[in-house]
MIDOSE-1310 file (N, C-alpha, C; in nm, 2 decimals, decimal comma, always signed):
residues 258
mntl	+0,08/-0,12/+0,00/+0,00/+0,00/+0,00/+0,09/+0,13/+0,00; +0,04/+0,23/-0,06/+0,11/+0,36/-0,07/+0,10/+0,43/+0,06; +0,21/+0,50/+0,09/+0,21/+0,59/+0,21/+0,13/+0,72/+0,17; +0,10/+0,80/+0,27/+0,03/+0,92/+0,25/+0,11/+1,01/+0,15
eqkk	+0,24/+1,02/+0,17/+0,32/+1,10/+0,08/+0,31/+1,05/-0,06; +0,31/+0,92/-0,08/+0,30/+0,86/-0,22/+0,16/+0,89/-0,28; +0,06/+0,89/-0,19/-0,07/+0,92/-0,24/-0,08/+1,06/-0,29; -0,02/+1,15/-0,21/-0,02/+1,29/-0,25/+0,06/+1,31/-0,39
eafa	+0,17/+1,24/-0,40/+0,25/+1,25/-0,52/+0,17/+1,20/-0,64; +0,09/+1,09/-0,62/+0,01/+1,03/-0,73/-0,10/+1,13/-0,77; -0,16/+1,19/-0,67/-0,27/+1,29/-0,71/-0,21/+1,41/-0,78; -0,09/+1,46/-0,73/-0,03/+1,57/-0,80/+0,01/+1,53/-0,94
rllt	+0,05/+1,41/-0,96/+0,08/+1,36/-1,10/-0,04/+1,37/-1,19; -0,15/+1,33/-1,14/-0,28/+1,33/-1,21/-0,31/+1,48/-1,25; -0,29/+1,57/-1,16/-0,32/+1,71/-1,18/-0,23/+1,76/-1,29; -0,10/+1,72/-1,29/-0,01/+1,77/-1,39/-0,04/+1,72/-1,52
imde	-0,08/+1,59/-1,53/-0,11/+1,52/-1,66/-0,24/+1,59/-1,71; -0,34/+1,62/-1,63/-0,46/+1,69/-1,67/-0,42/+1,83/-1,73; -0,33/+1,90/-1,67/-0,29/+2,03/-1,73/-0,23/+2,01/-1,87; -0,14/+1,91/-1,88/-0,07/+1,88/-2,00/-0,17/+1,84/-2,11
lrag	-0,27/+1,75/-2,08/-0,37/+1,71/-2,18/-0,46/+1,82/-2,22; -0,50/+1,91/-2,13/-0,58/+2,02/-2,16/-0,51/+2,12/-2,25; -0,38/+2,13/-2,23/-0,30/+2,22/-2,32/-0,26/+2,16/-2,45; -0,24/+2,03/-2,46/-0,18/+1,98/-2,58/-0,27/+1,88/-2,66
cpwd	-0,37/+1,82/-2,60/-0,45/+1,72/-2,67/-0,57/+1,78/-2,73; -0,59/+1,77/-2,86/-0,71/+1,83/-2,92/-0,84/+1,78/-2,86; -0,85/+1,65/-2,83/-0,98/+1,60/-2,78/-1,00/+1,65/-2,64; -0,90/+1,65/-2,55/-0,92/+1,70/-2,42/-0,94/+1,85/-2,41
rkqt	-0,88/+1,92/-2,50/-0,90/+2,06/-2,51/-1,04/+2,10/-2,55; -1,10/+2,01/-2,63/-1,24/+2,04/-2,68/-1,35/+2,02/-2,58; -1,32/+1,93/-2,48/-1,43/+1,89/-2,39/-1,49/+2,00/-2,30; -1,62/+1,99/-2,27/-1,68/+2,08/-2,18/-1,75/+2,00/-2,07
mesl	-1,80/+2,07/-1,97/-1,87/+1,99/-1,86/-1,99/+1,92/-1,92; -2,05/+1,98/-2,01/-2,17/+1,91/-2,07/-2,13/+1,79/-2,16; -2,02/+1,80/-2,23/-1,98/+1,68/-2,31/-1,93/+1,57/-2,23; -1,88/+1,60/-2,11/-1,82/+1,50/-2,02/-1,93/+1,43/-1,94
rhlt	-2,05/+1,49/-1,92/-2,15/+1,44/-1,83/-2,19/+1,30/-1,86; -2,23/+1,27/-1,98/-2,27/+1,13/-2,01/-2,16/+1,03/-2,00; -2,04/+1,07/-2,02/-1,92/+0,98/-2,01/-1,90/+0,95/-1,86; -1,92/+1,05/-1,77/-1,91/+1,03/-1,63/-2,01/+0,93/-1,58
ieev	-2,14/+0,95/-1,63/-2,24/+0,86/-1,58/-2,21/+0,72/-1,63; -2,15/+0,70/-1,75/-2,11/+0,57/-1,79/-2,01/+0,51/-1,70; -1,91/+0,59/-1,66/-1,80/+0,55/-1,57/-1,86/+0,50/-1,44; -1,96/+0,57/-1,39/-2,02/+0,53/-1,26/-2,08/+0,39/-1,27
yelg	-2,15/+0,37/-1,38/-2,21/+0,24/-1,40/-2,10/+0,13/-1,42; -1,99/+0,16/-1,48/-1,89/+0,06/-1,50/-1,83/+0,03/-1,36; -1,81/+0,13/-1,28/-1,77/+0,10/-1,14/-1,87/+0,01/-1,07; -2,00/+0,04/-1,09/-2,10/-0,04/-1,03/-2,09/-0,18/-1,07
dail	-2,07/-0,21/-1,20/-2,05/-0,34/-1,25/-1,93/-0,41/-1,18; -1,82/-0,34/-1,17/-1,70/-0,40/-1,11/-1,73/-0,44/-0,96; -1,81/-0,35/-0,89/-1,84/-0,38/-0,75/-1,93/-0,51/-0,74; -2,03/-0,52/-0,83/-2,11/-0,64/-0,83/-2,04/-0,76/-0,86
drdr	-1,94/-0,75/-0,95/-1,86/-0,86/-0,99/-1,75/-0,89/-0,89; -1,74/-0,81/-0,79/-1,63/-0,82/-0,69/-1,49/-0,82/-0,76; -1,48/-0,74/-0,86/-1,36/-0,73/-0,94/-1,27/-0,62/-0,89; -1,18/-0,65/-0,80/-1,10/-0,54/-0,74/-1,01/-0,47/-0,84
dgmr	-0,95/-0,55/-0,93/-0,87/-0,48/-1,03/-0,95/-0,39/-1,12; -1,07/-0,44/-1,15/-1,16/-0,35/-1,23/-1,20/-0,22/-1,15; -1,23/-0,24/-1,02/-1,26/-0,13/-0,94/-1,15/-0,02/-0,94; -1,03/-0,07/-0,92/-0,91/+0,02/-0,92/-0,91/+0,11/-1,04
geig	-0,93/+0,04/-1,16/-0,93/+0,12/-1,28/-1,04/+0,21/-1,29; -1,16/+0,17/-1,26/-1,28/+0,26/-1,27/-1,27/+0,37/-1,17; -1,22/+0,35/-1,05/-1,20/+0,46/-0,95/-1,11/+0,56/-1,01; -1,00/+0,52/-1,08/-0,91/+0,61/-1,14/-0,98/+0,69/-1,25
dlll	-1,06/+0,62/-1,33/-1,14/+0,69/-1,44/-1,23/+0,80/-1,38; -1,29/+0,77/-1,27/-1,38/+0,87/-1,21/-1,30/+0,99/-1,15; -1,19/+0,95/-1,09/-1,10/+1,06/-1,04/-1,06/+1,16/-1,15; -1,03/+1,10/-1,26/-0,99/+1,18/-1,38/-1,10/+1,27/-1,42
hmvf	-1,22/+1,22/-1,42/-1,34/+1,31/-1,45/-1,36/+1,42/-1,35; -1,34/+1,39/-1,22/-1,35/+1,50/-1,12/-1,25/+1,61/-1,14; -1,13/+1,56/-1,17/-1,02/+1,66/-1,19/-1,04/+1,74/-1,32; -1,10/+1,67/-1,42/-1,13/+1,73/-1,55/-1,23/+1,85/-1,53
yaki	-1,34/+1,82/-1,45/-1,44/+1,92/-1,43/-1,38/+2,04/-1,35; -1,30/+2,01/-1,26/-1,24/+2,12/-1,18/-1,14/+2,20/-1,26; -1,07/+2,13/-1,36/-0,98/+2,20/-1,45/-1,06/+2,30/-1,53; -1,17/+2,25/-1,59/-1,25/+2,34/-1,67/-1,30/+2,46/-1,59
asee	-1,35/+2,43/-1,47/-1,40/+2,54/-1,38/-1,29/+2,64/-1,35; -1,17/+2,59/-1,33/-1,06/+2,68/-1,30/-1,03/+2,77/-1,42; -1,04/+2,72/-1,54/-1,02/+2,80/-1,66/-1,13/+2,91/-1,67; -1,25/+2,88/-1,62/-1,36/+2,98/-1,62/-1,34/+3,08/-1,51
gsfd	-1,26/+3,05/-1,41/-1,24/+3,13/-1,30/-1,35/+3,11/-1,19; -1,42/+2,99/-1,20/-1,52/+2,96/-1,10/-1,46/+2,90/-0,97; -1,39/+2,79/-0,98/-1,32/+2,73/-0,87/-1,22/+2,63/-0,92; -1,13/+2,58/-0,84/-1,04/+2,48/-0,88/-1,05/+2,35/-0,79
igda	-0,96/+2,25/-0,81/-0,97/+2,13/-0,74/-0,95/+2,15/-0,59; -0,87/+2,25/-0,56/-0,84/+2,28/-0,41/-0,97/+2,32/-0,35; -1,04/+2,41/-0,42/-1,17/+2,46/-0,36/-1,27/+2,34/-0,34; -1,28/+2,25/-0,43/-1,37/+2,14/-0,42/-1,33/+2,05/-0,31
lnai	-1,20/+2,02/-0,29/-1,15/+1,94/-0,18/-1,17/+2,00/-0,05; -1,14/+2,13/-0,04/-1,17/+2,20/+0,09/-1,31/+2,20/+0,12; -1,40/+2,22/+0,02/-1,54/+2,22/+0,05/-1,59/+2,09/+0,11; -1,55/+1,98/+0,05/-1,59/+1,85/+0,10/-1,53/+1,82/+0,24
cekl	-1,41/+1,87/+0,26/-1,35/+1,85/+0,40/-1,43/+1,93/+0,50; -1,47/+2,05/+0,47/-1,54/+2,14/+0,56/-1,68/+2,08/+0,59; -1,74/+2,02/+0,48/-1,87/+1,96/+0,50/-1,87/+1,84/+0,59; -1,77/+1,76/+0,57/-1,75/+1,63/+0,65/-1,73/+1,67/+0,80
varh	-1,65/+1,77/+0,82/-1,62/+1,81/+0,96/-1,75/+1,86/+1,02; -1,82/+1,94/+0,95/-1,94/+2,01/+1,00/-2,05/+1,90/+1,03; -2,06/+1,80/+0,94/-2,17/+1,70/+0,96/-2,13/+1,58/+1,04; -2,01/+1,58/+1,10/-1,97/+1,47/+1,19/-1,94/+1,53/+1,33
phiy	-2,03/+1,60/+1,39/-2,00/+1,66/+1,53/-1,97/+1,55/+1,63; -2,01/+1,43/+1,60/-1,98/+1,32/+1,70/-1,83/+1,28/+1,69; -1,76/+1,33/+1,58/-1,62/+1,30/+1,57/-1,54/+1,43/+1,60; -1,59/+1,54/+1,54/-1,51/+1,67/+1,55/-1,58/+1,77/+1,65
gdvk	-1,67/+1,72/+1,73/-1,74/+1,80/+1,83/-1,77/+1,72/+1,95; -1,87/+1,76/+2,03/-1,90/+1,69/+2,16/-2,04/+1,62/+2,15; -2,09/+1,60/+2,03/-2,22/+1,53/+2,02/-2,19/+1,38/+2,04; -2,29/+1,31/+2,11/-2,28/+1,17/+2,13/-2,38/+1,10/+2,05
vade	-2,35/+0,99/+1,99/-2,44/+0,91/+1,91/-2,43/+0,76/+1,95; -2,54/+0,69/+1,94/-2,54/+0,55/+1,98/-2,51/+0,46/+1,87; -2,56/+0,49/+1,74/-2,54/+0,40/+1,63/-2,55/+0,48/+1,50; -2,54/+0,41/+1,39/-2,54/+0,47/+1,26/-2,67/+0,54/+1,23
eevk	-2,79/+0,49/+1,28/-2,91/+0,56/+1,26/-2,91/+0,70/+1,32; -2,85/+0,72/+1,43/-2,85/+0,85/+1,49/-2,75/+0,94/+1,41; -2,65/+0,88/+1,35/-2,56/+0,96/+1,27/-2,64/+1,01/+1,15; -2,71/+0,92/+1,08/-2,79/+0,96/+0,96/-2,90/+1,07/+1,00
anwe	-2,96/+1,05/+1,12/-3,06/+1,15/+1,16/-3,00/+1,28/+1,18; -2,88/+1,29/+1,25/-2,81/+1,41/+1,27/-2,77/+1,48/+1,14; -2,73/+1,39/+1,04/-2,69/+1,44/+0,91/-2,80/+1,52/+0,84; -2,92/+1,46/+0,84/-3,04/+1,53/+0,78/-3,08/+1,66/+0,85
klkl	-3,07/+1,65/+0,98/-3,11/+1,77/+1,06/-3,01/+1,89/+1,04; -2,88/+1,85/+1,03/-2,78/+1,95/+1,00/-2,79/+2,01/+0,86; -2,84/+1,93/+0,76/-2,86/+1,99/+0,63/-2,97/+2,09/+0,63; -3,08/+2,06/+0,71/-3,19/+2,16/+0,72/-3,14/+2,29/+0,78
regk	-3,05/+2,28/+0,88/-3,00/+2,40/+0,95/-2,91/+2,48/+0,86; -2,85/+2,41/+0,76/-2,76/+2,48/+0,66/-2,84/+2,55/+0,56; -2,98/+2,54/+0,56/-3,06/+2,62/+0,47/-3,14/+2,54/+0,37; -3,13/+2,40/+0,37/-3,21/+2,32/+0,29/-3,36/+2,34/+0,32
tsvl	-3,44/+2,35/+0,22/-3,58/+2,37/+0,25/-3,66/+2,24/+0,27; -3,60/+2,13/+0,23/-3,66/+2,00/+0,24/-3,56/+1,89/+0,26; -3,59/+1,79/+0,34/-3,50/+1,68/+0,36/-3,48/+1,61/+0,23; -3,57/+1,61/+0,14/-3,56/+1,54/+0,01/-3,50/+1,62/-0,10
egvp	-3,45/+1,74/-0,06/-3,40/+1,83/-0,16/-3,27/+1,78/-0,23; -3,19/+1,70/-0,16/-3,07/+1,65/-0,21/-3,08/+1,53/-0,30; -3,20/+1,48/-0,33/-3,21/+1,36/-0,41/-3,21/+1,40/-0,56; -3,11/+1,36/-0,64/-3,11/+1,40/-0,78/-3,23/+1,36/-0,86
rslp	-3,28/+1,45/-0,94/-3,40/+1,42/-1,02/-3,37/+1,31/-1,12; -3,25/+1,30/-1,17/-3,22/+1,20/-1,27/-3,17/+1,07/-1,22; -3,18/+1,04/-1,09/-3,15/+0,91/-1,04/-3,24/+0,80/-1,10; -3,19/+0,68/-1,13/-3,28/+0,57/-1,16/-3,39/+0,56/-1,06
avvk	-3,51/+0,52/-1,10/-3,63/+0,52/-1,01/-3,61/+0,44/-0,88; -3,55/+0,32/-0,90/-3,53/+0,23/-0,78/-3,44/+0,29/-0,68; -3,33/+0,35/-0,73/-3,23/+0,41/-0,64/-3,29/+0,54/-0,58; -3,37/+0,61/-0,66/-3,43/+0,73/-0,60/-3,53/+0,70/-0,49
aqri	-3,61/+0,59/-0,51/-3,71/+0,55/-0,41/-3,63/+0,52/-0,28; -3,52/+0,44/-0,29/-3,44/+0,40/-0,18/-3,39/+0,53/-0,10; -3,34/+0,62/-0,18/-3,28/+0,74/-0,12/-3,39/+0,83/-0,05; -3,50/+0,84/-0,11/-3,61/+0,91/-0,05/-3,65/+0,85/+0,08
qdka	-3,66/+0,72/+0,08/-3,70/+0,65/+0,21/-3,59/+0,67/+0,32; -3,47/+0,66/+0,28/-3,36/+0,67/+0,37/-3,36/+0,81/+0,43; -3,39/+0,91/+0,35/-3,39/+1,05/+0,40/-3,51/+1,08/+0,49; -3,62/+1,02/+0,46/-3,74/+1,04/+0,54/-3,72/+0,97/+0,68
rgvg	-3,65/+0,85/+0,67/-3,62/+0,78/+0,80/-3,53/+0,86/+0,89; -3,44/+0,94/+0,82/-3,35/+1,02/+0,90/-3,41/+1,12/+0,99; -3,53/+1,16/+0,96/-3,60/+1,26/+1,05/-3,72/+1,19/+1,12; -3,72/+1,06/+1,12/-3,82/+0,98/+1,20/-3,95/+0,95/+1,13
fdwe	-3,96/+0,98/+1,00/-4,08/+0,94/+0,93/-4,06/+0,80/+0,86; -4,10/+0,70/+0,94/-4,08/+0,56/+0,89/-4,16/+0,46/+0,98; -4,17/+0,34/+0,92/-4,23/+0,24/+1,00/-4,14/+0,19/+1,11; -4,20/+0,12/+1,21/-4,12/+0,08/+1,32/-4,07/-0,06/+1,30
rpeq	-4,15/-0,15/+1,24/-4,12/-0,29/+1,23/-4,14/-0,34/+1,09; -4,06/-0,44/+1,05/-4,07/-0,50/+0,91/-4,21/-0,56/+0,88; -4,27/-0,61/+0,99/-4,41/-0,67/+0,96/-4,51/-0,56/+0,91; -4,49/-0,44/+0,97/-4,58/-0,33/+0,92/-4,56/-0,30/+0,77
vwdk	-4,43/-0,31/+0,73/-4,41/-0,28/+0,59/-4,46/-0,39/+0,50; -4,44/-0,51/+0,55/-4,49/-0,63/+0,47/-4,65/-0,62/+0,46; -4,71/-0,58/+0,56/-4,86/-0,56/+0,55/-4,89/-0,46/+0,45; -4,81/-0,35/+0,44/-4,83/-0,25/+0,34/-4,81/-0,30/+0,20
vqee	-4,71/-0,39/+0,18/-4,69/-0,45/+0,05/-4,81/-0,53/+0,01; -4,86/-0,61/+0,11/-4,98/-0,69/+0,08/-5,10/-0,60/+0,04; -5,12/-0,49/+0,11/-5,23/-0,40/+0,09/-5,21/-0,34/-0,06; -5,09/-0,30/-0,09/-5,07/-0,24/-0,22/-5,09/-0,35/-0,33
lgel	-5,05/-0,47/-0,31/-5,07/-0,58/-0,41/-5,22/-0,60/-0,43; -5,30/-0,60/-0,32/-5,44/-0,61/-0,34/-5,50/-0,50/-0,42; -5,46/-0,38/-0,40/-5,51/-0,27/-0,47/-5,47/-0,28/-0,62; -5,35/-0,33/-0,65/-5,30/-0,34/-0,78/-5,39/-0,45/-0,85
kaea	-5,41/-0,56/-0,78/-5,49/-0,67/-0,84/-5,63/-0,63/-0,87; -5,69/-0,55/-0,78/-5,83/-0,50/-0,80/-5,83/-0,41/-0,92; -5,73/-0,32/-0,93/-5,73/-0,23/-1,05/-5,71/-0,31/-1,18; -5,62/-0,41/-1,18/-5,60/-0,49/-1,30/-5,72/-0,56/-1,34
dgnt	-5,79/-0,62/-1,24/-5,91/-0,70/-1,27/-6,02/-0,61/-1,32; -6,02/-0,48/-1,27/-6,13/-0,39/-1,32/-6,10/-0,34/-1,46; -5,97/-0,35/-1,51/-5,94/-0,31/-1,64/-5,99/-0,17/-1,67; -5,95/-0,08/-1,58/-5,99/+0,06/-1,59/-5,88/+0,15/-1,65
dpar	-5,87/+0,27/-1,59/-5,78/+0,37/-1,64/-5,63/+0,32/-1,63; -5,56/+0,32/-1,75/-5,42/+0,28/-1,75/-5,33/+0,36/-1,65; -5,36/+0,49/-1,63/-5,29/+0,57/-1,54/-5,30/+0,53/-1,40; -5,42/+0,49/-1,36/-5,45/+0,44/-1,23/-5,38/+0,30/-1,20
lede	-5,37/+0,22/-1,31/-5,30/+0,09/-1,30/-5,15/+0,12/-1,28; -5,10/+0,21/-1,35/-4,96/+0,25/-1,34/-4,93/+0,30/-1,20; -5,02/+0,38/-1,14/-5,00/+0,44/-1,01/-5,00/+0,32/-0,90; -5,09/+0,23/-0,92/-5,09/+0,12/-0,82/-4,97/+0,03/-0,83
fgdv	-4,92/+0,01/-0,96/-4,80/-0,07/-0,98/-4,68/+0,00/-0,91; -4,68/+0,13/-0,93/-4,57/+0,21/-0,87/-4,57/+0,20/-0,71; -4,69/+0,20/-0,66/-4,71/+0,19/-0,51/-4,66/+0,06/-0,46; -4,68/-0,05/-0,54/-4,63/-0,18/-0,50/-4,48/-0,18/-0,50
lfal	-4,42/-0,13/-0,61/-4,27/-0,12/-0,61/-4,21/-0,04/-0,50; -4,27/+0,07/-0,47/-4,23/+0,16/-0,36/-4,23/+0,09/-0,23; -4,34/+0,01/-0,21/-4,36/-0,06/-0,08/-4,26/-0,18/-0,07; -4,23/-0,24/-0,18/-4,13/-0,35/-0,18/-3,99/-0,30/-0,16
inya	-3,96/-0,18/-0,21/-3,83/-0,12/-0,19/-3,81/-0,08/-0,04; -3,93/-0,04/+0,02/-3,93/-0,01/+0,16/-3,90/-0,13/+0,24; -3,97/-0,24/+0,20/-3,95/-0,37/+0,28/-3,80/-0,42/+0,26; -3,75/-0,40/+0,14/-3,61/-0,44/+0,12/-3,52/-0,37/+0,22
rfig	-3,54/-0,25/+0,24/-3,46/-0,17/+0,33/-3,47/-0,22/+0,47; -3,59/-0,26/+0,51/-3,60/-0,32/+0,65/-3,54/-0,45/+0,67; -3,52/-0,53/+0,56/-3,46/-0,66/+0,58/-3,32/-0,66/+0,53; -3,26/-0,54/+0,51/-3,12/-0,53/+0,48/-3,08/-0,57/+0,34
vnpe	-3,17/-0,55/+0,24/-3,14/-0,59/+0,10/-3,14/-0,46/+0,02; -3,03/-0,44/-0,06/-3,03/-0,33/-0,15/-3,11/-0,37/-0,28; -3,22/-0,30/-0,30/-3,31/-0,34/-0,41/-3,25/-0,33/-0,55; -3,17/-0,23/-0,57/-3,10/-0,21/-0,70/-3,01/-0,32/-0,73
dale	-2,92/-0,35/-0,63/-2,83/-0,46/-0,64/-2,90/-0,60/-0,66; -3,01/-0,62/-0,58/-3,08/-0,74/-0,59/-3,14/-0,76/-0,73; -3,20/-0,65/-0,79/-3,26/-0,66/-0,92/-3,16/-0,68/-1,03; -3,04/-0,62/-1,01/-2,94/-0,63/-1,11/-2,88/-0,78/-1,11
rtnr	-2,87/-0,83/-0,99/-2,82/-0,97/-0,98/-2,92/-1,07/-1,05; -3,05/-1,04/-1,03/-3,15/-1,12/-1,09/-3,15/-1,10/-1,24; -3,13/-0,98/-1,29/-3,11/-0,95/-1,43/-3,00/-1,04/-1,49; -2,88/-1,04/-1,42/-2,77/-1,11/-1,47/-2,79/-1,26/-1,47
kfik	-2,86/-1,31/-1,36/-2,90/-1,45/-1,36/-2,99/-1,49/-1,47; -3,09/-1,41/-1,50/-3,18/-1,44/-1,61/-3,10/-1,44/-1,75; -3,01/-1,34/-1,77/-2,94/-1,33/-1,89/-2,85/-1,46/-1,91; -2,79/-1,50/-1,80/-2,70/-1,62/-1,80/-2,78/-1,75/-1,84
rfqf	-2,90/-1,76/-1,77/-2,98/-1,88/-1,80/-3,04/-1,88/-1,94; -3,08/-1,76/-1,98/-3,15/-1,75/-2,11/-3,04/-1,78/-2,22; -2,92/-1,73/-2,20/-2,82/-1,75/-2,30/-2,78/-1,90/-2,31; -2,79/-1,97/-2,19/-2,77/-2,11/-2,19/-2,88/-2,18/-2,27
lese	-3,00/-2,14/-2,25/-3,11/-2,19/-2,33/-3,09/-2,17/-2,48; -3,04/-2,06/-2,52/-3,02/-2,03/-2,66/-2,91/-2,12/-2,71; -2,80/-2,13/-2,64/-2,68/-2,20/-2,70/-2,71/-2,35/-2,70; -2,77/-2,40/-2,59/-2,79/-2,55/-2,58/-2,90/-2,60/-2,68
skkd	-3,00/-2,52/-2,69/-3,10/-2,56/-2,79/-3,05/-2,55/-2,93; -2,96/-2,46/-2,96/-2,90/-2,45/-3,09/-2,82/-2,57/-3,12; -2,75/-2,62/-3,02/-2,67/-2,74/-3,03/-2,75/-2,86/-3,07; -2,88/-2,86/-3,02/-2,97/-2,97/-3,05/-3,05/-2,94/-3,18
gkel	-3,01/-2,84/-3,26/-3,07/-2,81/-3,39/-3,21/-2,75/-3,37; -3,24/-2,68/-3,26/-3,37/-2,62/-3,24/-3,35/-2,47/-3,25; -3,47/-2,40/-3,28/-3,47/-2,26/-3,29/-3,57/-2,21/-3,19; -3,54/-2,10/-3,11/-3,63/-2,05/-3,01/-3,77/-2,02/-3,06
gtmt	-3,77/-1,96/-3,17/-3,90/-1,91/-3,23/-4,00/-2,03/-3,26; -3,94/-2,15/-3,28/-4,03/-2,26/-3,32/-4,05/-2,36/-3,20; -3,99/-2,33/-3,09/-4,00/-2,42/-2,97/-4,13/-2,38/-2,89; -4,19/-2,48/-2,83/-4,29/-2,46/-2,73/-4,24/-2,41/-2,60
lsem	-4,32/-2,36/-2,52/-4,28/-2,31/-2,38/-4,23/-2,43/-2,30; -4,29/-2,55/-2,32/-4,25/-2,67/-2,24/-4,11/-2,71/-2,29; -4,09/-2,70/-2,41/-3,95/-2,74/-2,46/-3,85/-2,65/-2,41; -3,88/-2,52/-2,41/-3,78/-2,42/-2,36/-3,76/-2,44/-2,21
dvyw	-3,86/-2,48/-2,14/-3,85/-2,49/-2,00/-3,76/-2,61/-1,96; -3,74/-2,71/-2,04/-3,65/-2,81/-2,02/-3,51/-2,76/-2,01; -3,47/-2,67/-2,10/-3,34/-2,61/-2,11/-3,32/-2,51/-1,99; -3,43/-2,44/-1,96/-3,43/-2,35/-1,85/-3,40/-2,42/-1,71
erak	-3,46/-2,53/-1,69/-3,43/-2,61/-1,57/-3,29/-2,66/-1,57; -3,24/-2,70/-1,69/-3,10/-2,74/-1,69/-3,00/-2,62/-1,66; -3,04/-2,50/-1,71/-2,96/-2,39/-1,68/-2,95/-2,36/-1,53; -3,07/-2,37/-1,47/-3,07/-2,35/-1,32/-2,98/-2,45/-1,25
ks	-2,98/-2,57/-1,29/-2,89/-2,67/-1,22/-2,75/-2,65/-1,25; -2,72/-2,60/-1,37/-2,58/-2,58/-1,41/-2,52/-2,46/-1,34
């Protein structure tokens, strides 16, 4: 592992390379914050893939890519005269110190829930008009629901026990079924389906499951099994479009066992 001094040198090297690329590379010189945005989002998802795959080498590379993007944004901002990387680093340091009074002050906390509750209260004191204000609008819906629920819990707006949340899931499922059986307004059906998903995400939080990760793992499992079905049936001279569901199910069961 690198020493603190070596870490500082590595970061300084990245800053120097960024300056050189911005000055000498036509592609890097052309970039704007807006042109980098979609690339940054892609890098975040690539890091997410590496985390789910438990790929430490991949994570190392993706973290480096994200750090490059952060330095790139700060470089552009410094050229505009807005701020530089030092300002950004100092800002997060000051925020962390201010929001951890149990470390840098005399506040006492019993567990992580109290830490999160204090965090949300401190943000309100800093001028936020809503506890939910910090949830990005463009977050994927599952992640957004999870963050909304976490933040509401931080100020005490939450269920007390998992059983209560499960009862809510059952209630929402009943309402969805009634709406689907009634075959009424599509918008109402969509609302009820959304309520079921929101309740399930809430329940996942209570039982210690990350719903985004859980769904992604299921997606990957489905892809792996379906591709097994495709390849194995092809070996037997069959085509998916001409097979019955029962025939395909034979391969599906084999995929599950493999």
